[in-house]
MIMAR-341275 format. One record per residue: z, y, x of N, C-alpha, C, CB in turn. Coordinates in pm, whole numbers, plus 50000, padded with zeros to 5 digits. Glycine has a CB too. Example, Ala and Ser with C-alpha at 12.3 -4.5 7.8 and 13.67 -1.06 7.14 Angstrom:
residues 2
507804943151319507804955051230507804967051320509054955351131;507084977551285507144989451367507875000351290505724994051408;
This chain:
residues 373
069579689465676070599681465745070289666565737071989684065686;069859662265618069509648065601068349644365690069179644965455;067359653565698066199650765781066579650165928065119661365759;067549658865967067989658966107068659645866143068929670566133;069489640566053070169627866079069169616366082071229625265974;068159617265999067149606665995066419605966128066159609065882;066169617766186065429618066311066309615266433064769631366327;067619614266411068539611366520069379599366485069429623366553;068819587266496069529575166459070769573366545068629562966472;071729565566495073019564566562072979559166702073899556266484;071999550866736072019545466872071509555366974071219532866879;070969566766927070519576867020071519588367031069159582266978;072359590166934073379600466939074599595466867072869613766878;075559590066942076729583966881077559594566812077569576466985;077939592066690078779601366615079739593766529077929610766529;080989598066530081989591566449081859595366302083379594966500;080979605166271080809609466133079919600266052080249623366129;079239591266118078369582166045079209572165968077389574866141;079079571665836079819561965757078919550065727080349568265626;079439540265654078699528065629077419530665549079569518065555;077439540565461076259543465381075129548565470076579553865271;075489557365563074479562765653073959552165749075039574565731;074859543365795074429532265879073439523565803075639523865926;073759520865677072889512665593071529519265575073549510065457;071549532365556070329539665530069359538865648070649554265498;069899538765768069029538265884068639523965922069689544966001;069639514965928069389501665984068759491765887070659496066035;069009493265756068469483565660066939483365660068979486765519;066279494965660064809494465666064289487665792064239508465657;064979489565904064549483166028064709468066018065339488566148;065849463665962066069449265944065009443465851067489446565888;064759450265738063769445365641062369444565702063749454465518;062109453265797060799453465861060499440265930060719464865961;061529433765985061359421166055061709409065969062199421066180;062229411665850062499400865755061239398565673063729404265661;060259392065733058929391065675058889383465544057999384565772;059729373265528059699365665403060749370465304059919350965431;061449381365337062399387865246063489378465195061659393765128;063949369465282065029360465241066379364765294064719346265287;066439376665355067709381865405068079377065543068789378265311;067169370265612067439365565748066209367465835067879350665748;066439368365964065359369166061065509357466158065359382866138;064489348866170064569338066268064689343766410063329328766258;065659338966483065849343966619064629341266707067089337666681;063969329966682062779326766760061699337266739062239312766723;061549341966614060579352366582060959365466650060469354366430;062259368666648062749380866709062479380966860064239382666682;062729369566923062499368567067061019369367101063099355667121;060179363467015058739363867043058199378067036057979354966943;058739386066943058319399966934058749407567059058909406666808;059979404767102060499411567220059659408567343061949407367245;059209396067355058439392067473056989396567467058499377167490;056469398967346055039401467332054669416167325054539394567212;055609424967301055239438967288056419448367293054499440967161;056119461167272057129471667283057659476067147056559483467356;057169469967038057549474666905059049473666882056809466866799;059629462366918061049460366896061869469866982061439445966925;061429471967105062169480867194062159495267142061569480367334;061129498767066061079512167009062159514066903059699514866950;062439503566827063409504466718064839502166765063069494666611;065029493966864066389490366908066599494567054066619475166893;067769499867086068099502067227068299488767297069359510867242;068149488667429068289476167504069639469567483068069478667651;070699477867472072029472267455072149464467325073079483267460;071559469867218071609463067089070819450067094071079472166976;069669450267160068879438067175069699427367244067589440867254;070389431067352071209421367424072309415767335071809427867548;072959424567258074029420067170073509410367065074699432167102;072389413867004071839405666897071429391866948070639412566832;070679391667056070189378867109071319370067160069199381267220;072399376167206073499368367262074459363367155074259376567363;074689371467054075749368466959075289365666816076699379766956;074049368566784073639368566644073849355266574072199372466634;073449344666638073489331566572074879325366581072449322066634;075829331166509077219326566516077369312366464078129335966435;076659309066356076789295666297075719285966349076709296566145;074999289966451074009281266517072939275966421074719269666581;072519284466326071469280066234070109285766273071799284166093;070059293266383068799298766429068319310666351067769288366423;069189316266265068819327566180069799339166199068769323366032;069289351166185070109363166196070209369766059069509373066300;071419370066005071629376665876071819391565897072849370665802;071679399165788071839413665799073269417465835071429420465669;074239410365780075639413265811075919411265960076579404365728;075379400466016075569397966159074899408866242075009384066198;073709412466201072969422766271073699436166267071579424166212;074159440066147074819452966130076139453366206075059455865983;076839442166208078109441566281077879443866431078809428066257;076809438066484076499440066624076139454666653075349430966667;075339460466566074949474466584076159483566575073909478466479;077019480866479078199489266457079169487966574078889485566326;079269476166630080139474266745079659482766862080199459466786;078349483866875077799492166981078139506866955076279490266993;078049511166828078299525066796079739529266821077929527566654;080649519766814082059522866835082449522166982082929513466753;081439522567069081719521167211082709531267264080449522267288;082679543567216083589553667266085039550867229083179567167214;085259542267130086609539067088087109525867145086689538566939;086349519967236086789507467296088049509767376085679501367384;088839499167396090019500567480089639505667619090769487167492;090569512367681090299518567810089789508467913091549525367863;090359496667913089949486568011088479482967994090799473967997;088029481967869086629478467845085699489167902086359476767694;086099501767890085269512467944085259511968097085779526167896;086389508068157086439506668302085509495568348087879503868349;085549484268276084679473068311083219477068295084989460768225;082929484668191081549489068171081099497868287081409496668038;081989506568333081659514968449081399506268571082799524868477;082219495868589082019486868702080669479968693083139476468708;080289475968572078999469368553077849478668588078859464468409;077979491468551076939501068585076749502168735077269514668526;077819499468810077759500868955077099489169024079129502769010;077259477068971076839465269048075949455568972078039457969095;075619458368846074839449068766073539455668721075649444168644;072399448568725071149454068675071279458368529070029443868690;070509468468489070619473768353070389463168247069649485068335;069469453968272069159444068170070219433368156067849437568200;071279433868239072369424168228073689430868193072509416468357;073729444168186074999451068174075709448168042074789465768187;074989448067931075649445967802076329432467794074649447267689;075609421867835076169408367831077299407067932075089397867858;077109412668051078129411568155079449417468109077669418368283;079399429668054080619436268010081319428067904080309450167956;080579423467803081229416267693081809402967741080229413867580;081029395367817081519382267861082729383667952080419374667933;082689393568041083809394868133085069399068057083489404968243;084939408067961086099412367883086709400467810085719423367783;085859391567759086359379867686087119370467779085209372567619;086609368867903087199359167994088369364768073086149354168089;088499377868076089529384168158090909381568101089279399168169;091859376968185093189373968136094299380968213093419359168140;093939389168312094909397268388095849388968474095719405568294;095589376268494096449367768577095639361068688097169357068490;095589367168807096059380568839094969390868814096539381268985;095279403768820094259414068801093359414968923094919427768775;092239422068912091279422869024091749432269134089909427368974;092749428169210093309436969312093279430569451094739440869276;092449420369470092399413769600092079423569712091369402469598;090999431069696090599440269802091529452269812089179444869780;092169455969702093169466569708094349462069795093649470369567;094799449869775095899444569856095499443370002096349430969802;094289438170026093809437070164093759450770230092409430470167;093289460670156093179474270210094559479970244092469483470111;095519477770155096879482770181097489476170304097779480270059;097269463170319097779456070437097119461570564097509440770425;095819463870558095109469270675095629483070712093609469870647;095869491370611096399504770638097789503970700096459513070508;098639495170644099989493670697099999489170842100759483870613;099159479370875099099474371013098529484871106098259461471020;097529492371059096949502971141097999513671173095739509271071;098769517671074099829527571096100869522171194100499531370962;101199509471180102189503371270101749504671416102389488471234;100499501571444100029502071583099819516471630098739494171598;099489525471540099409539571578100769544671626098899548171460;101809540971552103169544971590103589538071718104159541671477;103289525171729103719517471846103089522771974103359502771828;101779525971970101089530472090101069545672103099669525272089;101569552672000101579567172005100199573172015102399571872119;099239567271944097849571571955097169571071818097079562772055;096319580671793095469580571674094199588371708096189586771550;093089581371716091819587671748090699580471674091559587671900;089489585571692088339579371625088119565071670087089587571649;088479562171795088239548771849089499541871900087229549571961;090649546171856091879539871901093009541871802092279545372036;094069533971817094309524371924093589511071901095809521871938;093389503772011092849490272003093929480772053091509488872088;094699474871964095839466472005095409452672052096819465071889;094889451872174094379439172224095489428972247093599441272352;096759433572248097859424372265098399418972134098949430972339;097769422672023098259418371892098089403371871097529426071782;099019397471797098909383271764097869381071654100269377671720;097329391871600096349390771491094909391871539096619401271387;094669399571643093309402171689092679389271744093309413071797;091339388371733090659376971794090599379271945089219374971735;091269370372018091349371272163090619359072222092839371872212;089529361072295088759349672347089559341072444087509354572415;090669346372495091499338572587092619331072516092099347772693;092679332672384093679325472306093019319472181094869334972266;091869313272202091119307772090091839296072023089759303272136;092739289672095093479278472037094409282871925094279271372146;094689295771918095479301171806094509303971691096269314271848;094259293671613093149293571518093249304571413093079280271449;094449309071382094569319271277093849332271315096049322171250;093629334471444092979346771488091549347871436092979347571640;090909336571405089549336771351089509343271213088989322571344;090669344571149090759350871018091529363971022091409341370919;092659364071093093559375671088093039387771165094909371871141;091989386171244091439397871314090989408571216090269393771403;090769404671091090289414270992091329425070963089929407070863;092599422670996093649432470970093779442971081094969425370952;093099440771194093189449871308091939458571313093359441971441;092129471671336090979480671343091049489071470090929489771220;089869491671526089769498971652089519513771627088639493171739;090519520571572090409534871554090219539371411089299539971635;090349552571391090279558271257088929556971191090639572571263;087849558771268086499557571210086259543371162085429561571313;086689533771241086489519571208087159516071075087039510771320;088429519371062089139515770940088649523970821090649517570958;088229536370845087749544770735086509538770669087429558870785;085539534770749084309529270693084559515870623083259527570802;085419507770681085719494970616086409496970482086579486370707;087399505870478088109508470352087169514770249089309517670377;086289523370294085369530170203084529520270125084469539770279;083909510870196083029501470127083829491070050082109494470228;085009487370101085849477870029086229483169892087099474570109;086559495969885087039501669759085889505969668087939513469787;084849511869725083749516969642082819505969592082949527069720;082629495669671081759484569630082549472269592080779481169742;083569468969670084309456569648085059456069517085259454469758;085739466969480086519466969356085629465369233087349479769345;084519473069221083609470469107083069456269106082459480169110;082769450769224082309436869229083389427469176081929432969372;084649429969210085729421669160085829422269008087059425969222;085679434068952085819435668807084709428468732085819450268770;083539427668792082409421268725082359406268754081099427768770;082609402568878082419388568919083709380568927081739388069051;084849386868907086199381168921086629381169067086229366768865;087949383169084088499385369217088279373569311089969388269207;088389361269259088329349669349086919347369402088819337269277;085909351169324084529349969373084269359769488083529352369258;084739372069468084599382069574085409377869696085049395869524;086579372069675087409367269786086669356869869088729361469733;085969347569802085229337269873084139343369961084609327269775;083409353169906082359359669984082969367370101081529369269894;084039374670072084679383070174085239374570289085809391270110;086039364570256086639356170360085579347570430087729347270300;084569343370353083459336170416082769344570521082459331570311;082629357570492082039366670590082939369070709081709379770524;084259369870684085219371870793085169360370892086649373470737;085229348070841085199336270929083849335170999085479323370848;082769337870927081449337570990081359348071100080339339970885;081999359571078081979370071178082639365871308082659382271125;083809359671298084519355571420083809343971490085959351471387;083319334371412082609323171474081289327771536082339312171369;080589336471465079339341671520079559349771647078629350171417;080619357871646080939365771764081339356871881082059375571733;082039345971852082469336871959081279330072026083429326371904;080159328871954078959322772012078119332872088078119316371902;077959344772032077059354672092077739363572195076469363271984;079049365072185079789374072273081099367472312080049387972204;081059356572387082219347772403083409353872475081809335872476;083209364572551084309370172630084859383072572083859372572771;084469386472449084819399372391085819397872277083579406472341;086749407372269087699407672159086969411072029088829417872186;087619407971918087029410971787088109416371695086369398371725;087819427771632088769433971540088019439971422089609444971612;088719440771308088159447371192087659437871085087049456071233;087509443270965087089435370850085589436070827087819439870725;084839439970930083399442070912082669429470869082789447171040;083129417770912082479405370869082539403870718083139393370935;083719406170660083859405370515083149416570443085309405470477;083249428670498082609440270436081099438470432082959453070512;080509433970541079059432270544078609420270461078579430670687;079489410770441079159399870349079029405270207080229388670355;079939414270168079849420470036078589429070025081099429070009;078299436670131077129445370129075849437270113077059453770258;075699426770193074459418970189074319411370058074399409270306;075439406370004075379399469875074929409069767076749393369839;075459421269769075059431369670073649436469697076039443069670;073309437969825071969442869860070899433269813071859445070010;071159420369825070209410369776069999411969626070689396169808;071089414569554070999416669409070219429369377072389417369347;070439439969456069719452569436068219450569457070249463469531;067849443369562066429441569594065749432669490066269435469733;066389421469454065809412269356065609419069222066689399769340;066589427469182066549434069051066289449069068067859431768974;065489452869169065389466969206064969475769089064399468469319;063989471369013063479479668904064489481168791062199473868849;065429471968783066409472068675067729478768715066679458068629;067919481468845069179487168890069209502068861069389484669040;070359506968812070549521268793070599527968930071829524168711;069769538468949069699545469078069439535869194070999553269102;068419527369179068139517269280067909523169418066959509269240;067109533869429066839539869559068089545869619065759550469547;068899552169536070149558169586071059547469642070859565969474;071179536269571072019525269618071509519969752072059513869514;070209517569757069619511669878069809520869998068139508769856;069509533769981069629543170091071079545070133069019556570053;071999545070035073419546670066073929534970149074239547969937;073519522870109073939510970184073379511270325073489498170111;072099514770339071489515170471072109526070558069979517470459;072439537570498073069548370573074439544070623073199560870486;075219537970535076539533170576076419522870687077289527170456;075549513070667075409502370766074959507870900074409491770716;073999517170898073509522871023074599530271099072359532070997;075389538271026076469545771090077539536571146077099555470990;077929526771067078999517671108078579509171228079409508670992;077349504371225076869496271338076749504971463075509489871304;076359517671445076289526671560077649528371626075759540171517;078689530071543080049531071596080439518271668081049534271483;080069506771609080419493871670079719492171805080039482371576;078459496171814077729495171941078349504172047076249498771921;078769515872004079439525072098080719518672151079759538572029;081509512772060082759506472101082509494672195083539501771978;081379488072178081079476272260080599479972400080039467672192;079749490072411079089492572539079559505172611077629493472517;080319513972545080739526472607082229526872635080359538072519;083019520772546084479521172562084909513972690085159514872441;086169516072724086749509472841086569494372832088239512872854;086219488172943085889473972945087019465272892085539469573084;088259469272917089399461172877089689461872728090619465272952;089089471472658089369472872515088109471772430090029486172488;087039466572489085789465072413085939454772303084649461272506;085319457672189085329448172077083899444972038086129453871956;083689433271984082349428471953081809434571824082359413271942;080499435871817079829440571696079099429171624078839451671731;079099417371684078329406171628078819402171489078399394271720;080089405071457080619401371326079879408371213082099404671319;079359420371239078589427371137077399419071091078119441071190;076639414071187075429406571156075749392671100074559405271280;076759386171159077139372971110077689373870968078169366471203;078489384170941079029385970806077929388870705080039397170805;076969397370745075859400470655075049387970624074959411170717;074799379870725074059367370704074829358070612073779360470839;076149357470630076979348970544076929353670400078429348870594;076959366770379076899372070242075619368170171077029386970244;074489368570244073219364370186073219349570151072069367370282;073879341570235073849327070216074779322170106074209320370345;075919328670088076869323669989076969332469865078229322370051;076359344369871076469353469758075849348269630075849366469793;074679341669642073999336669522074789325769452072619331469559;075629318669527076439307869469077779313169421076649296669571;078429321369502079789325869470079819336869364080469330869595;078889346469372078849357069273078059352369153078239369969332;078619353669036077979348068918076829356768870078989346268806;075809350168823074639356568764074499351068623073339354068849;074599359868524074599355268385073229350268341075049366468295;072209353468417070859348768385070309341468507069919360568343;070759329468526070379321868644069009315468624071439311068676;068069319168710066749312868707066789300368795065649322768756;065899291068767065899278368839065699280568989064799269168785;064769289269024064499291569165065689297969235063259300269182;066439306469163067629312569221068699302069247068179323569129;068799292569156069799281969171069479273369294069849273169044;068219269569305067799261269419067989268969550066319256969403;067549281469551067679289769671069149291669708067009303369650;069989294369606071399296769631072089284969697072089300069503;071899273069642072559261169697071959257069831072449249569599;070669259869851070059256969981070669265870089068529259069975;070779278770060071379287970155072849284670180071249302370106;073559280570075074969276970091075109264770183075609273969953;074209255070168074239243270254073969247270399073199232870207;073019256470420072729261170556073959268170614071509270770556;074629276170531075849282970576076899272970622076429291770462;077119262570544078109252370579077739245370709078239242070466;076459242470727076019235970851076209244970972074549231870839;075899257770956076089267171066077569268771101075499280771030;078419269170999079859270271024080379257771097080639272270892;079889246171054080299233671119079859233571266079719221471044;078629237871290078119238471427078969247771513076659243071428;079299259671459080089269371535081489264271564080169282571458;082089257371467083429251771488083399241071597083979245871357;082439232071588082329221471689082049227271827081229211471650;081239237571832080949244171960082229249872020079899255471940;083039256571937084299262371985085269251672033084939270471874;085269240371966086229229771998085839222372125086359219971882;084559218972140084149209872246083489216572367083219199872190;082909228372349082219234772462083139245372522080859240972416;084269241272574085279250572624084849257972750086569243172651;083959252172828083519258772951082709271372923082689249173034;082259273072800081469284872762082349297272750080749282272628;083649295272738084579306172709085479309172828085419302872586;086119320972828087079324172934088239314172935087629338472916;088869312973050090009303973063091119308172967090529303873209;091699298372900092719301172799094049305072864092909289072708;094719314372798096029318972844097089313572749096079334572851;097999305872801099059300072719100359307572748099219284872748;101219307372649102499314072667103029318872535102359325772763;103949328372540104619333472421103629340072326105709343472460;103919338772195103099345172093103479359672074103219337671961;104609363672130105049377472110104119387072183106499379272158;103899398272121103009408272179103639414472303102669419072077;102749418072394103219424372516103599438872489102159423572627;
């Protein structure tokens, strides 16, 4: 039995039966192995050099423990790691199954949207900073509002189909003949052209957006989402000036592209990287196919634009590196992020000025009551 426990250290098989003596029996020899001068401490610089130069340290420690030690070990900022500090970090990892429920939820969220080499730090830092005021429910609230409005128009028009109803008389939809009602550039996200349209938008909002909120905080995700929504309407107004626009695809594709960029940059470190990539591409291909059908096949009077998909995706790439936090920011990522953000701002300014001053490009405006027909 003793030999079996020796061959199965606690970080490979978590067990609540391990007491402090058994923890000491396994971890003390490992600590002493790196305490070369036998003074009871390990210089963090030495520990990091071993980690960077070979696989020996990785053989003894799981990646999660390495992350914990390097991030938290030097509590008193003396550049040294004591055995007590080391053991406390290891033991904290072993008690993972007893963490509060919220911590386990956040860890699950991190597994969904954060590279493996950042998950340990991300979970701990976010738990420390999280204050529940307000909780990460931005996209949940948006989804509920979208569902409520969709049901309202289904009842009003007495229709429910894969591609309908399309409430072109709504005060919320982007109407190219009422561009002076500026709120439509944002509120079109609450209107959806049929059951398939709202289903795909809600699917990605909840499956990808909520985990992103838990890891990156709700307001960061909100900035990316709304930035994509506005980019979608402005982009559509330039490329498809006479077409209505409905749906949250601009915001949804901003989230997708921001996450996709993270998946590609950290592809080797992402859990199930190929599965994530193929799933995103499958979703995007299906959704864009539906949008193209709605644009070119549906009745001319109820056609809606698909340009918001591409404009939103482009916006997500441009603002995602700045708005979504990266706990390990490299210099080139910082420069690239702010450069893309500046380009995004310039493009938005250009689109706004175009809408304001180049009125002959658009259909004649219809003035009158705001009430729906």
